[in-house]
N, C-alpha and C positions, 0 to 999 in steps of 0.2 A: 806621777802619772795616774796612780790609782788612789782612790779614796777607800781605804780598807774598812771603813765603818759601814759602807754601803756596797762595796765592791763595784761601784760604778766608776766610769772614767771621769777624771777631773775635767770640768769644762774650761778651766783656766790653763792656758798654755804656759804663761810665764808672767812674773810680776816685774815691772820696770818701775822700781820705787813704789809709789802709792797707786800706780796704774796697773790694773789687771788686764792682760791681753788674753782674750777668750779664743778658744779654738774655733768657735763659730765664725768670728771675723777673719781669722787666719785662713780658714778653709775657703771661705767665700772669696777673699782677696786672691788666693792662689788660682781659683777658677777664672776670675776676671783677667788676671795677668796672662794666663795661658791662652785665653780667648783672644785677647788683644794681639798677642804674638802671632797666632794662626791667622787672624783676620788681616794683619799687615802683610803677611806672606801671600795670602790669596789676593789681596787688594793689588799688590804689585803685578800679579799675573793678568789681572783684568783692567789695569790702567787707573786704579785709584791710588792716589798718593798716600804714603804713610802718614804724612803730617795731617792730612784731612781726617784720617781715622783717629789719630791721637787727639786732634781738636774735638772731634765728635764725642769721643769718650769722656773728655773733660766736662762736657755739657751733660751727656747722657747719664753718667754714673750718679751724680748727686740727685738728679731728678728721679732716676729709677729707684734710688734708695728711699727718698722721701715718699714717692707714690706707693712703693711697696709697704711702707709703714702705715701710711694713711689708709690704704685699702684694708689692712688688717685691723687698725683701730676703729674704723667706721663700723665694721661688722662685729666688733667686740665692745661697742660703745657703752653697753650696760655696765661693763666693768671699768673702763677707763674714765667714764664721767665722774666716778667716785675716787679714782686714783690717777688724776691728771699728771702727777709727777713721774709716773711710770711710762708715759707715752714715748719719752725719748730713750728708754732703755732697750735699744735694739740689740744690744749684746746678749740679752737674755732670750733672743729669738723673737718671733712674732713679726716677720716680714713675709709678705705674700708674693709668690713668683708672678702671678697674673698681674698684680699691681705694678710690679717693676717693669713687666713687659709693656703695659699700657703707657707708662710714663716714658720709657725708652723709645717706644714707637713714635710718640709725638715729637720727641727731640730729633730722631733720625729724619723724619719727614721735613721738619722745619730746617734742619741743618743742610740736608741735601738740596733743598730748593734755594737756600741762601748761597750755596757754593756751586750751583749748577751741575750737580752730580745726579745721575739717574737714580731715583729712589729705589727702584726694583733691583738695580745692580748692587747697590750698597746692602740691601736686605739679603740678597743671595749670598754675599760675602759673609755677612754676620751670622746668618741662621745656623750653620753647623757649629760654629764656635759658641754660640749662645746655649745650644742644647748640651754641649759638652760641659760648659760652666755650670749648668743646672745639675748635671749628673754629679759633678764634684761638690756643689753646694749642699746637696742633700746630706752629705756627711757632717755638715755643720749641725743639721737637725739631729743627727745621730748623737753627736757629742752633748747636745742639750736635752736629750731624751724627749724629743717632740716629733711630730709627724708620724705617730705610731698608729697601729691598728687595734683591732679587738683583742680581748684576752684569749690567749691560746695556751698550749702546754709546752713544757720543757721537751717532751718527746717529739712534738711537732717541729720545734726549732732544730733539734738535733737531727731530725730526719732531712732537713734542708742542707745538712753538712756544712753548717756555718761554723766559723772559728768560735772558740769559747768566749773570747772577749766581746764578740757581737751578741752572743746569747746572753751573757751577763748584763750587758747594757740594755737589753730588752726586758729586763726585770724592773718594771716601773711600778712604784707604789705597791710592791708586794705581789705583783702578778706579771707573768710573761705576756708580751704583746707581739702582735704581728709586725714584722719589720717592714712596714710600708715605705719607709724612707729608702730602704734597699731596693724594693721592687721598682720604685720610680727612678732611682739612680741607674739601675741596670737597663730599664726601658729607655731612658734618655741617652745613655752611652751607646746602646745598640743603634738608636736613631742617628747619633753622631757618626758611627761607622758606616751606616747605610748612605747617609747624605754625602760624606766625603768620598765614598767609593763610586757614587753615581753622578755627582754634580758636574763632571766634565764631559758627560756623554751628550753630544749635541743633538742626538736623535730622541732624547728622553725629555729634557727640560727646555722650556722656553724661558726667557728672562722673567724673573720673579717667581718662578715655580719651585725653585729650591726652597725659598722662604715659605711658600704656601704648603709645600710638602712637610716642612718642619712643623708648621701650625697643625696640620692634619695629624701627623705622627704623635706629637706631644699631647694634643687635646684628646685624642683617642685613648691613649694609655692612661692619661690623668683621670678621665671619666671613671674608669673601672677601679683604679687604685684609690681614688677619692672615696668611692663607695665602701672601701674597707677600713677607712680611718674613723677614729672616734673623736678627733679634735678638729673636725672640719668647721669652717666658718659657715654659719647658717643664716638664712633669711626666711622667716616665716615657716620654719620646719623643712626648708629645702636647702640642700648643699649648694652653696654659691658656685663653687668651682665646677661642679657637675653641669650646672646650667650654662655657665660660661664655656665649658668644653664643648657642649653640643652646639652652641652658637658659633664658636670659632671653627669647628670641624665642618659644619654645614656651609658656613660662609666661605671657607677656603675652597671647598669642592665647587660651590657655585661660582666663585670668581674664576677658577680655572676653566670651567665650562664656558662662562661668558666670554673670556678672553680668547678662547679657541674656536668659538662658534663661527667666526668669519675667517676665511683663509688669509685675507690680508688684515693684519691687526696692528694698529699704531703702537701697541705696547712692545712689539717685537723690534729687533734691529732690522735694517734693510736686508742684511744677509739672511736673517731668519725668515723674512717674508718671501725672499726668492726661493728658499728651500720649500716653504709651505705651498707655494704656487706651482712647484715643479711636478 
């Protein structure tokens, strides 16, 4: 488990013959599996068949993975154009959450239209499970010693009352770093708890607003956490994820306002419209 020459955690979980299974992949796969299980349970409650969710995942996962890697490679093209063989090495990290969400979103919209499933209903089912998977997935970054922040001190990290193994892993290239992976993981997990606690409140959310609340929650936290990172994807001196976070947050707020501005809204169910007109 430990590499005693560097005192860092070994990113390899196990060797299966010549194949090295990385903790990065194991942790992300664990998050996905738990997300699917929870989505199926919630889907049954709202009338979405388990087989539809499984089928959607079969399409969404590879597209999300490819789009996440492409997103990362595009903004690091100055490196990958000279090292094209490393483009496929996703086990070393280098997949972008926003890229995966864009790819998965496209698949969900297409799939729901092809199966005559309300898109907003499916997105509401998926949103809390996705942010939970994101919270778990950040620990894959931890194992790879990536998604870290600026240089800090051992005293600061000890002041956060972190376990020694986390503090040790935050010693990167001879300097202690802000554990921004941990900040985002905790923010995402808190968002998961908030969403699952409130999503069944009929007086709080209309259809689609659980998903939009997820977008607002994640993008809000990601904006500030991204500003603490030193390995951000950049475009012309601007942090790409911060710009996208602003666009998503404002877009989600605007969409909620737009869909609620009329008392009778075609995005709501007939029962929801009756309540809004009462």
